[in-house]
C-alpha positions as CSV (number, residue, x, y, z in Angstrom):
1,M,-118.3,-11.1,32.9
2,Y,-115.9,-9.0,31.2
3,K,-112.4,-9.0,32.9
4,E,-109.9,-6.2,31.5
5,T,-107.0,-8.1,33.1
6,L,-108.0,-11.1,31.3
7,S,-108.4,-9.8,28.0
8,K,-104.9,-7.8,28.4
9,D,-103.4,-11.3,29.1
10,L,-105.1,-12.8,26.2
11,A,-103.9,-10.2,24.1
12,K,-100.3,-10.8,25.0
13,F,-100.8,-14.5,24.3
14,D,-101.6,-13.5,20.8
15,R,-98.8,-11.2,20.1
16,I,-96.6,-13.9,21.7
17,G,-98.0,-16.5,19.4
18,A,-97.6,-14.0,16.3
19,A,-93.9,-13.5,17.1
20,M,-93.4,-17.4,17.3
21,L,-95.0,-18.0,13.9
22,E,-92.7,-15.1,12.7
23,Q,-89.8,-16.5,14.0
24,A,-90.6,-20.1,13.0
25,R,-91.1,-19.2,9.2
26,P,-87.5,-19.1,8.0
27,V,-86.9,-22.5,9.7
28,T,-90.0,-23.9,7.9
29,K,-88.7,-22.5,4.6
30,L,-85.2,-24.0,5.4
31,G,-86.7,-27.2,6.1
32,L,-88.8,-27.4,3.1
33,A,-85.7,-26.6,1.2
34,L,-83.9,-29.3,2.7
35,L,-86.8,-31.5,1.9
36,F,-86.1,-30.7,-1.7
37,L,-82.6,-31.6,-1.8
38,L,-83.5,-34.9,-0.1
39,I,-85.9,-35.7,-3.1
40,V,-83.3,-34.6,-5.6
41,W,-80.7,-37.0,-3.8
42,V,-83.3,-40.0,-3.9
43,G,-84.2,-39.2,-7.7
44,V,-80.5,-38.7,-8.7
45,T,-79.6,-42.1,-7.3
46,I,-82.5,-43.8,-9.0
47,A,-81.5,-42.1,-12.4
48,S,-77.9,-41.9,-12.6
49,A,-76.2,-44.7,-14.0
50,G,-73.7,-47.2,-12.1
51,G,-69.9,-47.0,-12.3
52,E,-67.0,-45.6,-10.4
53,Q,-68.2,-41.8,-10.6
54,R,-72.1,-42.5,-9.5
55,T,-71.3,-40.8,-5.9
56,V,-69.9,-38.0,-7.6
57,V,-73.0,-37.6,-10.0
58,I,-75.2,-37.7,-6.9
59,V,-73.3,-34.9,-5.1
60,A,-73.4,-32.9,-8.3
61,G,-76.9,-33.5,-8.7
62,I,-77.6,-32.0,-5.0
63,I,-75.4,-28.9,-5.5
64,G,-77.2,-28.5,-9.0
65,G,-80.6,-28.5,-6.9
66,Y,-79.3,-26.1,-4.3
67,M,-78.1,-23.8,-7.3
68,A,-81.7,-23.8,-8.9
69,L,-83.0,-23.1,-5.5
70,N,-80.6,-20.0,-5.5
71,I,-81.7,-18.8,-8.9
72,G,-85.4,-18.8,-8.3
73,A,-85.1,-16.9,-4.8
74,N,-82.5,-14.2,-6.6
75,D,-83.2,-14.2,-10.2
76,V,-86.9,-14.5,-10.8
77,A,-87.6,-11.0,-8.6
78,N,-86.5,-9.0,-12.0
79,N,-89.3,-10.6,-13.9
80,V,-92.3,-9.8,-11.5
81,G,-90.9,-7.4,-9.0
82,A,-92.2,-4.1,-11.0
83,A,-95.3,-5.6,-11.5
84,V,-95.7,-6.6,-7.6
85,G,-94.5,-3.1,-6.9
86,S,-96.9,-1.2,-9.0
87,R,-99.9,-3.5,-7.6
88,A,-100.8,-4.9,-11.0
89,L,-100.1,-8.5,-9.3
90,T,-100.2,-9.6,-5.8
91,M,-97.4,-11.5,-4.4
92,L,-99.3,-14.8,-4.4
93,G,-100.4,-14.1,-8.1
94,A,-97.1,-13.4,-9.0
95,L,-95.4,-16.2,-7.6
96,I,-97.9,-18.5,-9.3
97,I,-97.4,-17.0,-12.5
98,A,-93.7,-17.0,-12.2
99,S,-93.3,-20.5,-11.2
100,I,-95.8,-22.0,-13.8
101,F,-93.9,-20.0,-16.6
102,E,-90.5,-20.5,-15.4
103,T,-91.2,-24.3,-15.3
104,M,-92.7,-24.2,-18.8
105,G,-89.7,-22.3,-20.2
106,A,-87.2,-24.7,-18.6
107,I,-89.1,-27.8,-19.9
108,V,-90.6,-26.8,-23.2
109,A,-87.7,-24.4,-24.5
110,G,-84.7,-25.3,-22.4
111,G,-83.6,-27.5,-25.4
112,D,-81.6,-30.9,-25.1
113,V,-78.2,-29.3,-25.9
114,V,-76.2,-26.4,-23.9
115,K,-72.8,-25.2,-24.1
116,T,-71.9,-26.4,-20.6
117,I,-68.5,-24.3,-20.5
118,A,-70.2,-21.1,-19.5
119,K,-70.4,-19.3,-22.4
120,G,-66.9,-20.4,-23.9
121,I,-64.8,-19.0,-21.1
122,I,-62.5,-22.3,-20.7
123,A,-61.4,-24.9,-23.3
124,P,-62.4,-28.3,-21.9
125,S,-59.3,-29.8,-24.1
126,D,-57.0,-28.1,-21.9
127,F,-58.0,-30.3,-18.8
128,P,-55.4,-33.1,-18.5
129,S,-57.9,-35.6,-17.3
130,S,-61.8,-35.9,-17.0
131,D,-61.5,-36.2,-13.1
132,M,-59.9,-32.7,-12.8
133,F,-62.5,-31.1,-15.2
134,I,-65.4,-33.0,-13.2
135,W,-64.0,-31.7,-9.8
136,S,-63.3,-28.0,-11.2
137,M,-67.1,-27.9,-12.4
138,L,-68.2,-29.2,-9.2
139,S,-66.2,-26.5,-7.6
140,A,-67.5,-23.8,-9.9
141,L,-71.2,-24.9,-9.4
142,L,-70.9,-25.0,-5.5
143,A,-69.1,-21.5,-5.3
144,A,-71.7,-20.0,-7.8
145,A,-74.5,-21.3,-5.7
146,L,-72.9,-20.1,-2.4
147,W,-72.3,-16.6,-3.7
148,V,-75.9,-16.2,-5.0
149,N,-77.1,-17.5,-1.7
150,I,-75.2,-14.9,0.1
151,A,-76.2,-11.9,-2.2
152,T,-79.8,-13.0,-1.4
153,M,-79.1,-12.7,2.3
154,L,-77.8,-9.2,1.6
155,N,-80.8,-8.1,-0.6
156,A,-78.7,-8.0,-3.6
157,P,-79.9,-8.9,-7.1
158,V,-77.0,-10.4,-8.8
159,S,-76.2,-12.1,-12.2
160,T,-76.7,-15.7,-12.0
161,T,-74.8,-16.1,-15.2
162,H,-71.8,-14.0,-13.8
163,S,-71.8,-16.3,-10.7
164,I,-71.0,-19.4,-12.8
165,V,-68.9,-17.8,-15.1
166,G,-66.6,-16.6,-12.1
167,G,-66.8,-19.9,-10.5
168,V,-65.6,-21.6,-13.6
169,V,-62.8,-19.1,-14.0
170,G,-61.6,-19.7,-10.3
171,A,-61.8,-23.2,-10.5
172,G,-59.9,-23.4,-14.2
173,I,-57.3,-21.2,-13.0
174,V,-56.2,-23.4,-10.0
175,A,-56.7,-26.6,-12.0
176,V,-55.0,-25.6,-15.2
177,G,-53.4,-22.0,-15.0
178,F,-54.3,-18.7,-16.3
179,S,-53.8,-19.7,-20.0
180,V,-57.1,-21.8,-19.7
181,I,-59.1,-18.8,-19.7
182,N,-60.7,-17.0,-22.9
183,W,-59.5,-13.4,-21.7
184,P,-61.2,-11.4,-24.5
185,K,-64.6,-13.3,-23.6
186,M,-63.8,-12.1,-19.9
187,G,-63.5,-8.6,-21.0
188,M,-66.7,-8.6,-22.8
189,I,-68.4,-9.9,-19.8
190,A,-66.8,-7.1,-17.7
191,A,-68.2,-4.6,-20.0
192,S,-71.7,-6.0,-19.6
193,W,-71.5,-4.7,-15.9
194,V,-71.8,-1.1,-17.5
195,I,-73.6,-1.7,-20.6
196,S,-76.7,-3.7,-19.2
197,P,-77.8,-1.4,-16.4
198,V,-77.0,2.0,-18.3
199,L,-79.0,0.7,-21.5
200,G,-81.8,-0.5,-19.4
201,G,-82.2,2.5,-17.2
202,V,-81.9,5.0,-20.2
203,I,-84.6,2.8,-22.4
204,A,-86.9,2.9,-19.4
205,A,-86.3,6.7,-18.6
206,A,-87.3,7.5,-22.4
207,F,-90.3,5.6,-22.3
208,L,-91.4,7.2,-19.1
209,A,-90.4,10.7,-20.4
210,F,-92.7,9.7,-23.4
211,I,-95.6,8.9,-21.1
212,K,-95.5,11.7,-18.9
213,A,-95.4,14.3,-22.1
214,N,-98.1,12.5,-24.0
215,I,-100.6,11.3,-21.5
216,I,-99.9,12.2,-17.8
217,Y,-99.3,16.0,-18.1
218,R,-101.9,16.7,-21.1
219,D,-104.9,18.9,-19.9
220,D,-107.2,15.8,-21.3
221,K,-105.6,12.7,-19.9
222,I,-108.0,10.3,-20.9
223,A,-107.8,11.6,-24.7
224,G,-104.0,11.1,-24.7
225,A,-104.5,7.5,-23.0
226,K,-107.1,6.6,-25.8
227,R,-104.5,7.8,-28.5
228,W,-101.3,6.4,-27.1
229,V,-102.3,3.5,-24.7
230,P,-103.2,1.2,-27.7
231,V,-99.8,1.9,-29.5
232,L,-97.8,1.2,-26.5
233,V,-99.7,-2.0,-25.6
234,A,-99.2,-3.2,-29.3
235,L,-95.6,-2.2,-29.0
236,M,-95.1,-4.3,-26.1
237,A,-96.9,-7.2,-27.6
238,G,-94.8,-6.8,-30.5
239,V,-91.4,-6.6,-28.7
240,F,-92.1,-9.7,-26.6
241,S,-93.3,-11.9,-29.3
242,A,-89.7,-11.2,-30.7
243,Y,-88.0,-11.6,-27.4
244,L,-89.4,-14.8,-26.9
245,V,-88.7,-16.3,-30.3
246,M,-84.9,-14.7,-30.1
247,K,-84.4,-15.7,-26.5
248,G,-87.4,-17.9,-25.1
249,L,-87.2,-20.5,-27.9
250,K,-83.9,-20.1,-29.2
251,R,-82.9,-23.8,-28.2
252,I,-85.6,-25.2,-30.4
253,W,-86.2,-22.4,-33.3
254,Q,-83.5,-20.1,-34.5
255,P,-85.0,-18.2,-37.5
256,D,-83.4,-15.2,-39.4
257,A,-83.1,-11.8,-37.9
258,W,-85.8,-10.5,-40.7
259,V,-88.1,-13.3,-39.6
260,I,-87.9,-12.3,-35.9
261,A,-88.7,-8.6,-37.1
262,A,-91.3,-9.7,-39.4
263,I,-93.1,-11.6,-36.5
264,G,-92.7,-8.5,-34.3
265,V,-94.3,-6.0,-36.8
266,A,-97.1,-8.6,-37.4
267,V,-97.9,-8.9,-34.1
268,F,-97.8,-5.4,-33.3
269,A,-100.5,-4.6,-35.9
270,A,-102.8,-7.5,-34.8
271,A,-102.4,-6.4,-31.1
272,Y,-103.1,-2.7,-32.4
273,V,-106.3,-3.5,-34.1
274,I,-107.5,-5.5,-31.1
275,V,-106.3,-3.4,-28.4
276,N,-107.6,0.0,-29.6
277,P,-111.3,-0.5,-29.5
278,L,-111.1,-2.4,-26.1
279,I,-108.9,0.6,-24.6
280,R,-111.4,3.3,-26.1
281,K,-114.3,1.5,-24.4
282,Q,-112.5,1.0,-21.1
283,A,-111.4,4.6,-21.1
284,Q,-115.3,6.0,-21.5
285,G,-116.4,7.4,-18.5
286,M,-113.1,7.5,-16.7
287,E,-112.1,10.5,-14.4
288,N,-109.5,12.8,-15.7
289,R,-106.7,11.8,-13.6
290,N,-103.4,9.7,-13.1
291,K,-105.2,7.1,-11.1
292,S,-107.6,6.1,-13.9
293,L,-104.7,5.7,-16.2
294,R,-103.2,3.0,-14.2
295,S,-105.9,0.4,-14.8
296,L,-105.2,0.5,-18.6
297,F,-101.5,-0.9,-17.8
298,T,-102.5,-3.7,-15.7
299,I,-103.2,-6.8,-18.2
300,P,-99.9,-6.0,-20.2
301,L,-97.9,-5.8,-17.1
302,I,-99.2,-9.2,-16.2
303,C,-98.8,-10.7,-19.7
304,S,-95.0,-9.3,-19.5
305,A,-94.2,-10.9,-16.0
306,A,-95.4,-14.2,-17.6
307,L,-93.4,-13.9,-20.7
308,L,-90.2,-12.7,-19.0
309,S,-90.5,-15.6,-16.8
310,F,-90.8,-18.0,-19.6
311,A,-87.9,-16.7,-21.2
312,H,-85.8,-16.6,-18.0
313,G,-86.7,-20.4,-17.4
314,S,-85.6,-21.4,-20.8
315,N,-82.2,-19.5,-20.8
316,D,-81.0,-19.2,-17.0
317,V,-82.0,-23.1,-16.3
318,A,-78.6,-23.7,-17.8
319,N,-76.7,-21.9,-14.9
320,A,-77.8,-24.6,-12.9
321,V,-77.8,-27.7,-15.2
322,G,-74.9,-26.6,-17.6
323,P,-72.0,-27.7,-15.0
324,L,-74.4,-30.4,-13.8
325,A,-74.7,-31.7,-17.6
326,A,-70.9,-31.5,-18.0
327,I,-70.1,-33.5,-14.8
328,V,-72.7,-36.3,-15.8
329,G,-71.3,-36.5,-19.4
330,A,-67.7,-36.6,-18.5
331,A,-68.4,-39.6,-15.6
332,E,-70.3,-41.6,-17.8
333,S,-68.3,-41.3,-20.9
334,G,-64.7,-40.8,-19.3
335,Q,-64.3,-37.8,-21.8
336,V,-64.6,-34.1,-21.7
337,A,-66.9,-32.3,-24.0
338,A,-67.7,-28.7,-24.4
339,I,-71.3,-29.5,-25.4
340,V,-73.1,-32.4,-24.4
341,E,-76.8,-33.8,-24.1
342,I,-78.9,-32.9,-20.8
343,P,-80.5,-35.9,-19.7
344,A,-84.4,-35.2,-18.7
345,W,-83.8,-35.6,-15.1
346,V,-81.1,-32.9,-15.1
347,M,-83.3,-30.6,-16.8
348,F,-86.2,-31.4,-14.3
349,I,-84.0,-30.7,-11.2
350,G,-83.1,-27.4,-12.8
351,A,-86.9,-26.3,-13.4
352,A,-88.3,-27.6,-10.1
353,G,-85.3,-25.9,-8.3
354,I,-86.0,-22.4,-9.5
355,S,-89.6,-22.8,-9.0
356,A,-89.1,-24.3,-5.4
357,G,-86.7,-21.3,-4.7
358,L,-89.1,-18.6,-6.2
359,L,-92.0,-19.9,-4.0
360,L,-89.8,-20.1,-0.8
361,F,-87.5,-17.4,-0.7
362,G,-88.5,-15.1,-3.8
363,P,-90.5,-12.6,-2.1
364,K,-87.7,-11.1,-0.2
365,L,-86.1,-9.7,-3.5
366,I,-89.2,-9.1,-5.2
367,R,-90.3,-6.7,-2.7
368,M,-86.8,-5.2,-2.8
369,V,-86.8,-4.8,-6.5
370,G,-90.5,-3.7,-6.7
371,Q,-91.0,-1.6,-3.6
372,Q,-87.7,-0.7,-1.9
373,I,-85.7,1.0,-4.5
374,T,-88.3,3.6,-5.8
375,R,-92.0,3.5,-5.7
376,M,-93.8,2.0,-8.7
377,N,-96.9,2.0,-10.5
378,P,-98.3,0.5,-13.4
379,M,-96.8,2.9,-15.9
380,R,-93.4,2.9,-14.4
381,A,-93.5,-0.8,-14.3
382,Y,-94.5,-1.0,-17.9
383,C,-91.6,1.0,-18.5
384,V,-89.3,-1.6,-16.7
385,A,-90.7,-4.4,-18.3
386,L,-90.6,-3.1,-22.0
387,S,-86.8,-1.8,-21.4
388,A,-85.9,-5.4,-20.3
389,A,-87.3,-7.0,-23.4
390,I,-86.0,-4.3,-25.7
391,T,-82.5,-4.0,-24.0
392,V,-81.9,-7.8,-24.5
393,I,-83.1,-7.8,-28.3
394,I,-80.6,-4.6,-29.1
395,A,-77.8,-6.2,-27.3
396,S,-78.5,-9.8,-28.9
397,A,-78.6,-8.0,-32.4
398,L,-75.3,-6.2,-31.7
399,G,-73.6,-9.2,-30.2
400,L,-73.1,-7.5,-26.7
401,P,-73.4,-9.7,-23.6
402,V,-75.9,-8.4,-21.2
403,S,-77.4,-9.5,-18.0
404,S,-81.2,-9.5,-17.5
405,T,-80.7,-9.0,-13.8
406,H,-78.6,-5.9,-14.4
407,I,-80.9,-4.6,-17.2
408,A,-84.3,-5.0,-15.1
409,V,-82.5,-3.5,-12.0
410,G,-80.9,-0.8,-14.0
411,A,-84.4,-0.1,-15.7
412,V,-85.7,0.4,-12.0
413,F,-83.2,2.8,-11.2
414,G,-83.5,4.8,-14.4
415,V,-86.9,5.3,-13.6
416,G,-86.5,6.5,-10.2
417,F,-83.6,8.9,-11.4
418,Y,-85.6,10.3,-14.2
419,R,-88.4,11.0,-11.5
420,E,-86.1,12.9,-9.6
421,W,-84.6,14.8,-12.4
422,H,-88.3,15.7,-13.7
423,T,-89.7,16.6,-10.4
424,A,-86.8,18.9,-9.7
425,R,-87.1,20.5,-13.0
426,R,-90.8,21.0,-12.9
427,T,-90.7,22.7,-9.5
428,H,-87.9,25.1,-10.8
429,I,-90.0,26.2,-13.7
430,N,-92.9,26.5,-11.9
431,H,-91.2,28.6,-9.2
432,G,-89.6,30.7,-12.4
433,R,-93.1,31.8,-13.5
434,F,-94.3,32.3,-9.9
435,D,-91.6,34.7,-9.4
436,G,-92.3,36.3,-12.8
437,A,-95.4,37.6,-11.1
438,G,-93.8,39.4,-8.7
439,E,-94.5,37.0,-5.8
440,K,-92.1,34.6,-4.3
441,N,-93.3,33.7,-1.0
442,G,-90.9,31.2,-0.2
443,G,-90.6,29.6,-3.7
444,E,-87.0,29.4,-3.5
445,D,-87.1,27.0,-0.3
446,Q,-89.7,25.0,-2.2
447,T,-87.3,24.6,-5.3
448,A,-84.4,23.9,-3.3
449,R,-86.4,21.2,-1.2
450,A,-87.8,19.6,-4.6
451,Q,-84.1,19.6,-5.9
452,R,-83.0,17.6,-2.9
453,R,-85.8,15.2,-2.8
454,K,-84.5,11.6,-3.3
455,L,-86.9,9.4,-5.0
456,V,-84.2,6.7,-5.3
457,R,-82.8,5.0,-2.1
458,R,-79.0,5.4,-2.2
459,A,-78.2,2.6,0.2
460,H,-79.7,-0.2,-2.3
461,L,-77.7,1.6,-5.1
462,A,-74.5,1.3,-3.2
463,T,-75.3,-2.5,-2.2
464,I,-76.2,-3.9,-5.4
465,A,-73.5,-2.1,-7.4
466,A,-71.0,-3.3,-5.1
467,A,-72.5,-6.8,-5.6
468,W,-72.4,-6.7,-9.1
469,V,-68.5,-5.4,-9.2
470,I,-67.4,-8.4,-7.0
471,T,-69.7,-11.2,-8.5
472,V,-67.1,-12.5,-10.8
473,P,-64.0,-12.1,-8.3
474,A,-66.0,-13.4,-5.3
475,S,-67.4,-16.8,-6.9
476,A,-64.1,-17.2,-8.7
477,A,-62.2,-16.9,-5.1
478,L,-64.7,-19.5,-3.8
479,A,-64.4,-21.8,-6.6
480,G,-60.7,-21.7,-6.5
481,T,-60.7,-22.3,-2.9
482,I,-63.2,-25.2,-3.1
483,F,-61.2,-27.0,-5.8
484,W,-58.0,-26.5,-3.8
485,I,-59.4,-28.0,-0.9
486,L,-61.0,-31.1,-2.9
487,Q,-57.4,-31.5,-5.1
488,T,-55.7,-31.8,-1.5
489,I,-58.3,-34.4,-0.3
490,Q,-58.3,-36.3,-3.4
491,G,-54.6,-36.1,-4.6
492,F,-55.2,-35.7,-8.1
């Protein structure tokens, strides 16, 4: 017999159960993160050498693992966010691809040697003792990890490189004084706050304008796609091959600029020869509408997410393990060095931590970057991914310090603002033609509405811009405070 009241009661229990599971999910993630840090603790205890500084090395290893977790939670979103937002990748697929290629980049191309003093911001020789250097690096690492954690909670993708730079600056000033800082280098880093997002946004908008003019707004969209999509896909292949050699493999191979350019051109030509007949075959029988075109960009987007993750793992793992390697080197040798070898166990902590942080906490920032700033589709996501690689290549060639985080997020904003401008412009032009026929019928109101239509969420723009501006000062203040506390306790 069917009882309506019983059915309602069971439905209530189902909702209560679902709510309890939703509430328990963050606790579960936190528990798994703590389990990871516990494993790090045990691993470092086994791997580290004995001596007076062994406890410091173990503490530094745990903090390095914590930093790696936060890098995975915050920074990796920039590599896969646009692909997820455009639905070229599912969230699960993005997490799997990113975690695999982040780990590969860190282990295969992370390198054995790294400049540990945060891009040459401070001089190790200025520290009066190895103990003071160790505690300042420990303070910098913990401060950077705390700041990235706070930014992740605020839904703000920030530069982990800038975070560790700020930490080193703050701890260095409190430990030695303002003279220890390389201020011209700091000025270049500050300039990158503007250069990175603007350059990324302009390049992404330029590619979107090209796609709209030559494919989307043509009467025969499929003909435009047959002509230009192979070129665009081959361009992505060539650019990403150069990007991979320049950034992803730089710690194991550093060819000359002409070699990198030749590799890019050769891959472009080979990719065009392979892709052109495939695109023409895929485009046969497609309907003449935008939705049909999106499938042509899906595979290139998946490849871009993988390659960006590989390059990110090979580069940004140093933000977690660089200061840790410096601490290990100083603790074991009793001397301070600007360049040290990274033990295998230290590199493994960075690689495993980034992947764990991505899997546990990455979806939050991935959704924000890919879905909440502006609406994505595969063509817009393609522009974001290609812009990220091209901007890094241009900046590296010119010697400009840029942040991959700022570039990727700037590209997303660039695509959104271009869409706003282009939508308002087209509506205005169409309205002008309509008026020329002698009929208005509310066209002016339609134009005004189009010009007021916002395709970029300003709230995210304000939050992210504010987080970028205060990243270095905030992490510096945290590091200085932590070092002062440790100095007071230790009495050195």
